[in-house]
PyMOL Python script that loads the backbone (N, CA, C, O; Angstrom):
from pymol import cmd

cmd.read_pdbstr("""\
ATOM      1  N   MET A   1      49.239 222.892 286.870  1.00  0.00           N
ATOM      2  CA  MET A   1      48.909 223.972 287.782  1.00  0.00           C
ATOM      3  C   MET A   1      47.488 223.805 288.308  1.00  0.00           C
ATOM      4  O   MET A   1      47.237 224.055 289.487  1.00  0.00           O
ATOM      5  N   LEU A   2      46.560 223.389 287.459  1.00  0.00           N
ATOM      6  CA  LEU A   2      45.181 223.216 287.921  1.00  0.00           C
ATOM      7  C   LEU A   2      44.925 221.817 288.469  1.00  0.00           C
ATOM      8  O   LEU A   2      43.864 221.568 289.041  1.00  0.00           O
ATOM      9  N   ARG A   3      45.867 220.910 288.305  1.00  0.00           N
ATOM     10  CA  ARG A   3      45.656 219.545 288.749  1.00  0.00           C
ATOM     11  C   ARG A   3      46.379 219.242 290.064  1.00  0.00           C
ATOM     12  O   ARG A   3      46.676 218.081 290.347  1.00  0.00           O
ATOM     13  N   THR A   4      46.657 220.239 290.848  1.00  0.00           N
ATOM     14  CA  THR A   4      47.303 220.027 292.144  1.00  0.00           C
ATOM     15  C   THR A   4      46.241 219.919 293.217  1.00  0.00           C
ATOM     16  O   THR A   4      45.052 220.096 292.949  1.00  0.00           O
ATOM     17  N   SER A   5      46.672 219.629 294.422  1.00  0.00           N
ATOM     18  CA  SER A   5      45.706 219.481 295.512  1.00  0.00           C
ATOM     19  C   SER A   5      44.983 220.794 295.824  1.00  0.00           C
ATOM     20  O   SER A   5      43.921 220.780 296.447  1.00  0.00           O
ATOM     21  N   THR A   6      45.542 221.914 295.400  1.00  0.00           N
ATOM     22  CA  THR A   6      44.900 223.198 295.678  1.00  0.00           C
ATOM     23  C   THR A   6      44.185 223.756 294.451  1.00  0.00           C
ATOM     24  O   THR A   6      43.789 224.921 294.433  1.00  0.00           O
ATOM     25  N   ASP A   7      44.020 222.911 293.416  1.00  0.00           N
ATOM     26  CA  ASP A   7      43.396 223.414 292.195  1.00  0.00           C
ATOM     27  C   ASP A   7      42.002 223.953 292.457  1.00  0.00           C
ATOM     28  O   ASP A   7      41.576 224.905 291.803  1.00  0.00           O
ATOM     29  N   GLU A   8      41.292 223.369 293.393  1.00  0.00           N
ATOM     30  CA  GLU A   8      39.935 223.833 293.675  1.00  0.00           C
ATOM     31  C   GLU A   8      39.940 225.296 294.121  1.00  0.00           C
ATOM     32  O   GLU A   8      39.050 226.062 293.751  1.00  0.00           O
ATOM     33  N   THR A   9      40.916 225.674 294.897  1.00  0.00           N
ATOM     34  CA  THR A   9      41.001 227.063 295.347  1.00  0.00           C
ATOM     35  C   THR A   9      41.207 227.992 294.165  1.00  0.00           C
ATOM     36  O   THR A   9      40.543 229.024 294.065  1.00  0.00           O
ATOM     37  N   ARG A  10      42.109 227.642 293.276  1.00  0.00           N
ATOM     38  CA  ARG A  10      42.349 228.501 292.114  1.00  0.00           C
ATOM     39  C   ARG A  10      41.135 228.547 291.196  1.00  0.00           C
ATOM     40  O   ARG A  10      40.819 229.596 290.634  1.00  0.00           O
ATOM     41  N   LEU A  11      40.462 227.429 291.045  1.00  0.00           N
ATOM     42  CA  LEU A  11      39.241 227.416 290.236  1.00  0.00           C
ATOM     43  C   LEU A  11      38.153 228.266 290.892  1.00  0.00           C
ATOM     44  O   LEU A  11      37.400 228.954 290.203  1.00  0.00           O
ATOM     45  N   ARG A  12      38.072 228.217 292.217  1.00  0.00           N
ATOM     46  CA  ARG A  12      37.080 229.043 292.928  1.00  0.00           C
ATOM     47  C   ARG A  12      37.407 230.530 292.778  1.00  0.00           C
ATOM     48  O   ARG A  12      36.499 231.351 292.649  1.00  0.00           O
ATOM     49  N   ILE A  13      38.681 230.879 292.792  1.00  0.00           N
ATOM     50  CA  ILE A  13      39.079 232.284 292.592  1.00  0.00           C
ATOM     51  C   ILE A  13      38.659 232.727 291.195  1.00  0.00           C
ATOM     52  O   ILE A  13      38.091 233.807 291.032  1.00  0.00           O
ATOM     53  N   LEU A  14      38.933 231.904 290.188  1.00  0.00           N
ATOM     54  CA  LEU A  14      38.541 232.258 288.817  1.00  0.00           C
ATOM     55  C   LEU A  14      37.026 232.394 288.692  1.00  0.00           C
ATOM     56  O   LEU A  14      36.539 233.301 288.017  1.00  0.00           O
ATOM     57  N   ALA A  15      36.288 231.508 289.330  1.00  0.00           N
ATOM     58  CA  ALA A  15      34.823 231.580 289.277  1.00  0.00           C
ATOM     59  C   ALA A  15      34.323 232.850 289.958  1.00  0.00           C
ATOM     60  O   ALA A  15      33.403 233.501 289.461  1.00  0.00           O
ATOM     61  N   TRP A  16      34.922 233.206 291.090  1.00  0.00           N
ATOM     62  CA  TRP A  16      34.506 234.415 291.806  1.00  0.00           C
ATOM     63  C   TRP A  16      34.756 235.655 290.955  1.00  0.00           C
ATOM     64  O   TRP A  16      33.934 236.570 290.923  1.00  0.00           O
ATOM     65  N   LEU A  17      35.874 235.680 290.279  1.00  0.00           N
ATOM     66  CA  LEU A  17      36.196 236.839 289.445  1.00  0.00           C
ATOM     67  C   LEU A  17      35.266 236.964 288.239  1.00  0.00           C
ATOM     68  O   LEU A  17      35.205 238.020 287.609  1.00  0.00           O
ATOM     69  N   LYS A  18      34.556 235.908 287.924  1.00  0.00           N
ATOM     70  CA  LYS A  18      33.611 235.947 286.809  1.00  0.00           C
ATOM     71  C   LYS A  18      32.243 236.496 287.241  1.00  0.00           C
ATOM     72  O   LYS A  18      31.481 236.999 286.415  1.00  0.00           O
ATOM     73  N   GLU A  19      31.946 236.393 288.527  1.00  0.00           N
ATOM     74  CA  GLU A  19      30.648 236.833 289.046  1.00  0.00           C
ATOM     75  C   GLU A  19      30.514 238.349 288.955  1.00  0.00           C
ATOM     76  O   GLU A  19      31.488 239.080 289.134  1.00  0.00           O
ATOM     77  N   PRO A  20      29.289 238.816 288.673  1.00  0.00           N
ATOM     78  CA  PRO A  20      29.082 240.268 288.732  1.00  0.00           C
ATOM     79  C   PRO A  20      29.178 240.731 290.188  1.00  0.00           C
ATOM     80  O   PRO A  20      28.892 239.962 291.106  1.00  0.00           O
ATOM     81  N   GLY A  21      29.567 241.946 290.388  1.00  0.00           N
ATOM     82  CA  GLY A  21      29.678 242.475 291.743  1.00  0.00           C
ATOM     83  C   GLY A  21      31.042 243.055 291.993  1.00  0.00           C
ATOM     84  O   GLY A  21      31.698 243.527 291.065  1.00  0.00           O
ATOM     85  N   PRO A  22      31.480 243.028 293.235  1.00  0.00           N
ATOM     86  CA  PRO A  22      32.739 243.666 293.607  1.00  0.00           C
ATOM     87  C   PRO A  22      33.950 243.136 292.849  1.00  0.00           C
ATOM     88  O   PRO A  22      34.892 243.888 292.600  1.00  0.00           O
ATOM     89  N   ALA A  23      33.945 241.867 292.479  1.00  0.00           N
ATOM     90  CA  ALA A  23      35.099 241.281 291.798  1.00  0.00           C
ATOM     91  C   ALA A  23      35.190 241.714 290.340  1.00  0.00           C
ATOM     92  O   ALA A  23      36.221 241.501 289.702  1.00  0.00           O
ATOM     93  N   THR A  24      34.139 242.316 289.800  1.00  0.00           N
ATOM     94  CA  THR A  24      34.112 242.700 288.391  1.00  0.00           C
ATOM     95  C   THR A  24      35.265 243.624 288.023  1.00  0.00           C
ATOM     96  O   THR A  24      35.838 243.485 286.942  1.00  0.00           O
ATOM     97  N   GLY A  25      35.613 244.553 288.885  1.00  0.00           N
ATOM     98  CA  GLY A  25      36.692 245.494 288.604  1.00  0.00           C
ATOM     99  C   GLY A  25      38.063 244.989 288.983  1.00  0.00           C
ATOM    100  O   GLY A  25      39.019 245.762 289.022  1.00  0.00           O
ATOM    101  N   GLY A  26      38.175 243.706 289.264  1.00  0.00           N
ATOM    102  CA  GLY A  26      39.436 243.145 289.715  1.00  0.00           C
ATOM    103  C   GLY A  26      39.497 243.151 291.229  1.00  0.00           C
ATOM    104  O   GLY A  26      38.750 243.875 291.887  1.00  0.00           O
ATOM    105  N   VAL A  27      40.372 242.356 291.768  1.00  0.00           N
ATOM    106  CA  VAL A  27      40.478 242.232 293.222  1.00  0.00           C
ATOM    107  C   VAL A  27      41.930 242.301 293.661  1.00  0.00           C
ATOM    108  O   VAL A  27      42.845 242.037 292.881  1.00  0.00           O
ATOM    109  N   THR A  28      42.121 242.651 294.894  1.00  0.00           N
ATOM    110  CA  THR A  28      43.453 242.656 295.495  1.00  0.00           C
ATOM    111  C   THR A  28      43.691 241.311 296.187  1.00  0.00           C
ATOM    112  O   THR A  28      42.757 240.539 296.406  1.00  0.00           O
ATOM    113  N   ALA A  29      44.927 241.049 296.521  1.00  0.00           N
ATOM    114  CA  ALA A  29      45.260 239.833 297.266  1.00  0.00           C
ATOM    115  C   ALA A  29      44.554 239.837 298.622  1.00  0.00           C
ATOM    116  O   ALA A  29      44.138 238.786 299.109  1.00  0.00           O
ATOM    117  N   ASP A  30      44.419 241.013 299.229  1.00  0.00           N
ATOM    118  CA  ASP A  30      43.718 241.098 300.516  1.00  0.00           C
ATOM    119  C   ASP A  30      42.265 240.659 300.382  1.00  0.00           C
ATOM    120  O   ASP A  30      41.743 239.965 301.254  1.00  0.00           O
ATOM    121  N   ALA A  31      41.608 241.061 299.289  1.00  0.00           N
ATOM    122  CA  ALA A  31      40.209 240.689 299.071  1.00  0.00           C
ATOM    123  C   ALA A  31      40.071 239.186 298.877  1.00  0.00           C
ATOM    124  O   ALA A  31      39.126 238.577 299.378  1.00  0.00           O
ATOM    125  N   VAL A  32      41.009 238.587 298.152  1.00  0.00           N
ATOM    126  CA  VAL A  32      40.981 237.138 297.943  1.00  0.00           C
ATOM    127  C   VAL A  32      41.203 236.422 299.267  1.00  0.00           C
ATOM    128  O   VAL A  32      40.501 235.461 299.581  1.00  0.00           O
ATOM    129  N   ALA A  33      42.170 236.883 300.039  1.00  0.00           N
ATOM    130  CA  ALA A  33      42.447 236.270 301.341  1.00  0.00           C
ATOM    131  C   ALA A  33      41.217 236.313 302.233  1.00  0.00           C
ATOM    132  O   ALA A  33      40.885 235.325 302.889  1.00  0.00           O
ATOM    133  N   GLU A  34      40.543 237.449 302.256  1.00  0.00           N
ATOM    134  CA  GLU A  34      39.342 237.579 303.089  1.00  0.00           C
ATOM    135  C   GLU A  34      38.214 236.702 302.572  1.00  0.00           C
ATOM    136  O   GLU A  34      37.567 236.001 303.350  1.00  0.00           O
ATOM    137  N   ARG A  35      37.975 236.733 301.282  1.00  0.00           N
ATOM    138  CA  ARG A  35      36.874 235.975 300.672  1.00  0.00           C
ATOM    139  C   ARG A  35      37.010 234.477 300.914  1.00  0.00           C
ATOM    140  O   ARG A  35      36.020 233.798 301.187  1.00  0.00           O
ATOM    141  N   PHE A  36      38.232 233.960 300.816  1.00  0.00           N
ATOM    142  CA  PHE A  36      38.442 232.522 300.919  1.00  0.00           C
ATOM    143  C   PHE A  36      39.068 232.093 302.240  1.00  0.00           C
ATOM    144  O   PHE A  36      39.540 230.963 302.370  1.00  0.00           O
ATOM    145  N   SER A  37      39.073 232.992 303.217  1.00  0.00           N
ATOM    146  CA  SER A  37      39.562 232.689 304.573  1.00  0.00           C
ATOM    147  C   SER A  37      40.941 232.026 304.554  1.00  0.00           C
ATOM    148  O   SER A  37      41.138 230.926 305.070  1.00  0.00           O
ATOM    149  N   MET A  38      41.880 232.735 303.941  1.00  0.00           N
ATOM    150  CA  MET A  38      43.244 232.215 303.885  1.00  0.00           C
ATOM    151  C   MET A  38      44.204 233.346 304.215  1.00  0.00           C
ATOM    152  O   MET A  38      43.852 234.519 304.092  1.00  0.00           O
ATOM    153  N   PRO A  39      45.402 233.003 304.628  1.00  0.00           N
ATOM    154  CA  PRO A  39      46.395 234.046 304.874  1.00  0.00           C
ATOM    155  C   PRO A  39      46.741 234.764 303.560  1.00  0.00           C
ATOM    156  O   PRO A  39      46.700 234.165 302.485  1.00  0.00           O
ATOM    157  N   ARG A  40      47.075 236.033 303.664  1.00  0.00           N
ATOM    158  CA  ARG A  40      47.403 236.825 302.480  1.00  0.00           C
ATOM    159  C   ARG A  40      48.526 236.200 301.645  1.00  0.00           C
ATOM    160  O   ARG A  40      48.409 236.169 300.420  1.00  0.00           O
ATOM    161  N   PRO A  41      49.621 235.694 302.263  1.00  0.00           N
ATOM    162  CA  PRO A  41      50.684 235.088 301.445  1.00  0.00           C
ATOM    163  C   PRO A  41      50.190 233.900 300.607  1.00  0.00           C
ATOM    164  O   PRO A  41      50.677 233.685 299.498  1.00  0.00           O
ATOM    165  N   VAL A  42      49.240 233.140 301.123  1.00  0.00           N
ATOM    166  CA  VAL A  42      48.674 232.019 300.365  1.00  0.00           C
ATOM    167  C   VAL A  42      47.871 232.559 299.180  1.00  0.00           C
ATOM    168  O   VAL A  42      47.967 232.036 298.069  1.00  0.00           O
ATOM    169  N   ALA A  43      47.087 233.597 299.417  1.00  0.00           N
ATOM    170  CA  ALA A  43      46.316 234.217 298.337  1.00  0.00           C
ATOM    171  C   ALA A  43      47.253 234.746 297.254  1.00  0.00           C
ATOM    172  O   ALA A  43      46.994 234.560 296.065  1.00  0.00           O
ATOM    173  N   VAL A  44      48.326 235.397 297.655  1.00  0.00           N
ATOM    174  CA  VAL A  44      49.292 235.933 296.695  1.00  0.00           C
ATOM    175  C   VAL A  44      49.887 234.803 295.856  1.00  0.00           C
ATOM    176  O   VAL A  44      50.053 234.956 294.646  1.00  0.00           O
ATOM    177  N   THR A  45      50.205 233.687 296.475  1.00  0.00           N
ATOM    178  CA  THR A  45      50.751 232.551 295.736  1.00  0.00           C
ATOM    179  C   THR A  45      49.774 232.064 294.678  1.00  0.00           C
ATOM    180  O   THR A  45      50.158 231.848 293.528  1.00  0.00           O
ATOM    181  N   HIS A  46      48.521 231.892 295.057  1.00  0.00           N
ATOM    182  CA  HIS A  46      47.502 231.451 294.094  1.00  0.00           C
ATOM    183  C   HIS A  46      47.366 232.463 292.951  1.00  0.00           C
ATOM    184  O   HIS A  46      47.325 232.083 291.780  1.00  0.00           O
ATOM    185  N   LEU A  47      47.297 233.724 293.291  1.00  0.00           N
ATOM    186  CA  LEU A  47      47.126 234.757 292.269  1.00  0.00           C
ATOM    187  C   LEU A  47      48.328 234.819 291.331  1.00  0.00           C
ATOM    188  O   LEU A  47      48.160 234.973 290.121  1.00  0.00           O
ATOM    189  N   ARG A  48      49.509 234.705 291.864  1.00  0.00           N
ATOM    190  CA  ARG A  48      50.710 234.746 291.018  1.00  0.00           C
ATOM    191  C   ARG A  48      50.798 233.542 290.090  1.00  0.00           C
ATOM    192  O   ARG A  48      51.230 233.669 288.944  1.00  0.00           O
ATOM    193  N   LEU A  49      50.391 232.377 290.579  1.00  0.00           N
ATOM    194  CA  LEU A  49      50.374 231.200 289.713  1.00  0.00           C
ATOM    195  C   LEU A  49      49.367 231.378 288.582  1.00  0.00           C
ATOM    196  O   LEU A  49      49.655 231.033 287.436  1.00  0.00           O
ATOM    197  N   LEU A  50      48.200 231.908 288.893  1.00  0.00           N
ATOM    198  CA  LEU A  50      47.195 232.157 287.859  1.00  0.00           C
ATOM    199  C   LEU A  50      47.672 233.222 286.878  1.00  0.00           C
ATOM    200  O   LEU A  50      47.398 233.137 285.681  1.00  0.00           O
ATOM    201  N   GLU A  51      48.374 234.209 287.380  1.00  0.00           N
ATOM    202  CA  GLU A  51      48.929 235.234 286.500  1.00  0.00           C
ATOM    203  C   GLU A  51      50.027 234.650 285.607  1.00  0.00           C
ATOM    204  O   GLU A  51      50.095 234.963 284.418  1.00  0.00           O
ATOM    205  N   ALA A  52      50.876 233.811 286.175  1.00  0.00           N
ATOM    206  CA  ALA A  52      51.979 233.220 285.421  1.00  0.00           C
ATOM    207  C   ALA A  52      51.480 232.353 284.269  1.00  0.00           C
ATOM    208  O   ALA A  52      52.149 232.249 283.241  1.00  0.00           O
ATOM    209  N   THR A  53      50.325 231.737 284.427  1.00  0.00           N
ATOM    210  CA  THR A  53      49.764 230.912 283.361  1.00  0.00           C
ATOM    211  C   THR A  53      48.918 231.733 282.394  1.00  0.00           C
ATOM    212  O   THR A  53      48.391 231.208 281.413  1.00  0.00           O
ATOM    213  N   GLY A  54      48.796 233.025 282.680  1.00  0.00           N
ATOM    214  CA  GLY A  54      48.059 233.910 281.789  1.00  0.00           C
ATOM    215  C   GLY A  54      46.567 233.962 282.036  1.00  0.00           C
ATOM    216  O   GLY A  54      45.841 234.621 281.292  1.00  0.00           O
ATOM    217  N   MET A  55      46.094 233.279 283.066  1.00  0.00           N
ATOM    218  CA  MET A  55      44.659 233.277 283.330  1.00  0.00           C
ATOM    219  C   MET A  55      44.183 234.539 284.046  1.00  0.00           C
ATOM    220  O   MET A  55      43.000 234.877 284.033  1.00  0.00           O
ATOM    221  N   LEU A  56      45.128 235.215 284.662  1.00  0.00           N
ATOM    222  CA  LEU A  56      44.835 236.508 285.277  1.00  0.00           C
ATOM    223  C   LEU A  56      45.787 237.540 284.702  1.00  0.00           C
ATOM    224  O   LEU A  56      46.923 237.228 284.345  1.00  0.00           O
ATOM    225  N   ARG A  57      45.313 238.761 284.618  1.00  0.00           N
ATOM    226  CA  ARG A  57      46.176 239.884 284.268  1.00  0.00           C
ATOM    227  C   ARG A  57      46.080 240.872 285.423  1.00  0.00           C
ATOM    228  O   ARG A  57      45.178 240.781 286.255  1.00  0.00           O
ATOM    229  N   THR A  58      46.999 241.798 285.466  1.00  0.00           N
ATOM    230  CA  THR A  58      47.013 242.743 286.578  1.00  0.00           C
ATOM    231  C   THR A  58      46.905 244.177 286.083  1.00  0.00           C
ATOM    232  O   THR A  58      47.195 244.494 284.930  1.00  0.00           O
ATOM    233  N   SER A  59      46.475 245.023 287.003  1.00  0.00           N
ATOM    234  CA  SER A  59      46.492 246.462 286.792  1.00  0.00           C
ATOM    235  C   SER A  59      46.827 247.085 288.139  1.00  0.00           C
ATOM    236  O   SER A  59      46.778 246.422 289.175  1.00  0.00           O
ATOM    237  N   ARG A  60      47.164 248.352 288.109  1.00  0.00           N
ATOM    238  CA  ARG A  60      47.456 249.065 289.365  1.00  0.00           C
ATOM    239  C   ARG A  60      46.407 250.140 289.575  1.00  0.00           C
ATOM    240  O   ARG A  60      46.034 250.859 288.647  1.00  0.00           O
ATOM    241  N   SER A  61      45.944 250.236 290.798  1.00  0.00           N
ATOM    242  CA  SER A  61      44.968 251.250 291.169  1.00  0.00           C
ATOM    243  C   SER A  61      45.316 251.716 292.573  1.00  0.00           C
ATOM    244  O   SER A  61      45.358 250.919 293.510  1.00  0.00           O
ATOM    245  N   ALA A  62      45.562 253.004 292.711  1.00  0.00           N
ATOM    246  CA  ALA A  62      45.933 253.573 294.008  1.00  0.00           C
ATOM    247  C   ALA A  62      47.133 252.842 294.614  1.00  0.00           C
ATOM    248  O   ALA A  62      47.198 252.630 295.825  1.00  0.00           O
ATOM    249  N   GLY A  63      48.085 252.460 293.752  1.00  0.00           N
ATOM    250  CA  GLY A  63      49.293 251.807 294.225  1.00  0.00           C
ATOM    251  C   GLY A  63      49.131 250.350 294.590  1.00  0.00           C
ATOM    252  O   GLY A  63      50.064 249.740 295.112  1.00  0.00           O
ATOM    253  N   ARG A  64      47.968 249.774 294.328  1.00  0.00           N
ATOM    254  CA  ARG A  64      47.722 248.370 294.672  1.00  0.00           C
ATOM    255  C   ARG A  64      47.539 247.554 293.405  1.00  0.00           C
ATOM    256  O   ARG A  64      46.984 248.037 292.418  1.00  0.00           O
ATOM    257  N   VAL A  65      48.004 246.332 293.439  1.00  0.00           N
ATOM    258  CA  VAL A  65      47.825 245.428 292.304  1.00  0.00           C
ATOM    259  C   VAL A  65      46.420 244.850 292.371  1.00  0.00           C
ATOM    260  O   VAL A  65      45.974 244.364 293.410  1.00  0.00           O
ATOM    261  N   ARG A  66      45.732 244.916 291.229  1.00  0.00           N
ATOM    262  CA  ARG A  66      44.392 244.332 291.115  1.00  0.00           C
ATOM    263  C   ARG A  66      44.465 243.227 290.070  1.00  0.00           C
ATOM    264  O   ARG A  66      45.101 243.386 289.028  1.00  0.00           O
ATOM    265  N   TYR A  67      43.820 242.123 290.355  1.00  0.00           N
ATOM    266  CA  TYR A  67      43.832 240.962 289.469  1.00  0.00           C
ATOM    267  C   TYR A  67      42.495 240.848 288.746  1.00  0.00           C
ATOM    268  O   TYR A  67      41.430 241.019 289.339  1.00  0.00           O
ATOM    269  N   HIS A  68      42.579 240.554 287.443  1.00  0.00           N
ATOM    270  CA  HIS A  68      41.402 240.438 286.577  1.00  0.00           C
ATOM    271  C   HIS A  68      41.510 239.143 285.776  1.00  0.00           C
ATOM    272  O   HIS A  68      42.612 238.706 285.443  1.00  0.00           O
ATOM    273  N   ARG A  69      40.380 238.540 285.473  1.00  0.00           N
ATOM    274  CA  ARG A  69      40.366 237.351 284.607  1.00  0.00           C
ATOM    275  C   ARG A  69      40.808 237.716 283.196  1.00  0.00           C
ATOM    276  O   ARG A  69      40.539 238.817 282.715  1.00  0.00           O
ATOM    277  N   ASP A  70      41.482 236.791 282.545  1.00  0.00           N
ATOM    278  CA  ASP A  70      41.765 236.914 281.116  1.00  0.00           C
ATOM    279  C   ASP A  70      40.940 235.823 280.443  1.00  0.00           C
ATOM    280  O   ASP A  70      41.408 234.701 280.253  1.00  0.00           O
ATOM    281  N   ASP A  71      39.704 236.172 280.085  1.00  0.00           N
ATOM    282  CA  ASP A  71      38.765 235.180 279.575  1.00  0.00           C
ATOM    283  C   ASP A  71      39.224 234.530 278.272  1.00  0.00           C
ATOM    284  O   ASP A  71      38.910 233.367 278.017  1.00  0.00           O
ATOM    285  N   MET A  72      39.955 235.260 277.456  1.00  0.00           N
ATOM    286  CA  MET A  72      40.457 234.665 276.214  1.00  0.00           C
ATOM    287  C   MET A  72      41.457 233.549 276.514  1.00  0.00           C
ATOM    288  O   MET A  72      41.395 232.482 275.902  1.00  0.00           O
ATOM    289  N   ARG A  73      42.358 233.783 277.432  1.00  0.00           N
ATOM    290  CA  ARG A  73      43.352 232.768 277.805  1.00  0.00           C
ATOM    291  C   ARG A  73      42.674 231.585 278.492  1.00  0.00           C
ATOM    292  O   ARG A  73      43.040 230.436 278.243  1.00  0.00           O
ATOM    293  N   ILE A  74      41.697 231.849 279.346  1.00  0.00           N
ATOM    294  CA  ILE A  74      40.988 230.770 280.033  1.00  0.00           C
ATOM    295  C   ILE A  74      40.287 229.878 279.009  1.00  0.00           C
ATOM    296  O   ILE A  74      40.323 228.654 279.130  1.00  0.00           O
ATOM    297  N   ALA A  75      39.650 230.482 278.000  1.00  0.00           N
ATOM    298  CA  ALA A  75      38.982 229.716 276.948  1.00  0.00           C
ATOM    299  C   ALA A  75      39.993 228.886 276.156  1.00  0.00           C
ATOM    300  O   ALA A  75      39.713 227.746 275.785  1.00  0.00           O
ATOM    301  N   GLU A  76      41.155 229.456 275.902  1.00  0.00           N
ATOM    302  CA  GLU A  76      42.211 228.746 275.178  1.00  0.00           C
ATOM    303  C   GLU A  76      42.663 227.514 275.956  1.00  0.00           C
ATOM    304  O   GLU A  76      42.822 226.439 275.378  1.00  0.00           O
ATOM    305  N   VAL A  77      42.868 227.662 277.250  1.00  0.00           N
ATOM    306  CA  VAL A  77      43.293 226.539 278.090  1.00  0.00           C
ATOM    307  C   VAL A  77      42.190 225.482 278.140  1.00  0.00           C
ATOM    308  O   VAL A  77      42.477 224.286 278.079  1.00  0.00           O
ATOM    309  N   ALA A  78      40.941 225.909 278.250  1.00  0.00           N
ATOM    310  CA  ALA A  78      39.819 224.962 278.278  1.00  0.00           C
ATOM    311  C   ALA A  78      39.772 224.151 276.987  1.00  0.00           C
ATOM    312  O   ALA A  78      39.531 222.944 277.023  1.00  0.00           O
ATOM    313  N   ARG A  79      39.998 224.802 275.848  1.00  0.00           N
ATOM    314  CA  ARG A  79      40.009 224.093 274.560  1.00  0.00           C
ATOM    315  C   ARG A  79      41.134 223.064 274.516  1.00  0.00           C
ATOM    316  O   ARG A  79      40.948 221.973 273.976  1.00  0.00           O
ATOM    317  N   MET A  80      42.299 223.393 275.074  1.00  0.00           N
ATOM    318  CA  MET A  80      43.414 222.444 275.089  1.00  0.00           C
ATOM    319  C   MET A  80      43.037 221.199 275.882  1.00  0.00           C
ATOM    320  O   MET A  80      43.345 220.082 275.465  1.00  0.00           O
ATOM    321  N   PHE A  81      42.371 221.382 277.025  1.00  0.00           N
ATOM    322  CA  PHE A  81      41.968 220.233 277.833  1.00  0.00           C
ATOM    323  C   PHE A  81      40.889 219.416 277.133  1.00  0.00           C
ATOM    324  O   PHE A  81      40.883 218.189 277.230  1.00  0.00           O
ATOM    325  N   GLU A  82      39.976 220.084 276.429  1.00  0.00           N
ATOM    326  CA  GLU A  82      38.929 219.390 275.691  1.00  0.00           C
ATOM    327  C   GLU A  82      39.514 218.511 274.588  1.00  0.00           C
ATOM    328  O   GLU A  82      38.969 217.453 274.272  1.00  0.00           O
ATOM    329  N   LYS A  83      40.614 218.951 274.015  1.00  0.00           N
ATOM    330  CA  LYS A  83      41.260 218.198 272.932  1.00  0.00           C
ATOM    331  C   LYS A  83      42.148 217.072 273.478  1.00  0.00           C
ATOM    332  O   LYS A  83      42.787 216.352 272.711  1.00  0.00           O
ATOM    333  N   GLY A  84      42.181 216.929 274.791  1.00  0.00           N
ATOM    334  CA  GLY A  84      42.960 215.856 275.400  1.00  0.00           C
ATOM    335  C   GLY A  84      44.415 216.174 275.609  1.00  0.00           C
ATOM    336  O   GLY A  84      45.243 215.265 275.667  1.00  0.00           O
ATOM    337  N   TRP A  85      44.744 217.427 275.721  1.00  0.00           N
ATOM    338  CA  TRP A  85      46.112 217.871 275.902  1.00  0.00           C
ATOM    339  C   TRP A  85      46.711 217.373 277.150  1.00  0.00           C
ATOM    340  O   TRP A  85      47.870 217.668 277.439  1.00  0.00           O
TER     341      TRP A  85
END
""", "prot")
cmd.dss("prot")
cmd.show_as("cartoon", "prot")
cmd.util.cbc("prot")
cmd.orient("prot")
């Protein structure tokens, strides 16, 4: 999932969600699309893939899905890669 031609985009989304500021409380697909200058359906695809691997979790606020980093899962995946998985 992270080793595809679009892995940089997903890594950039994860990095943005780690920064203090507006992304701290989670972001919507619209916010990701705007931030990275991509169509909303492309942003949704990236977010769903990150969610499917457990790197993002979701919550609902005002009827909208918000995406948040799952730092424990991200650390777990990083350890697997460090061990040569």
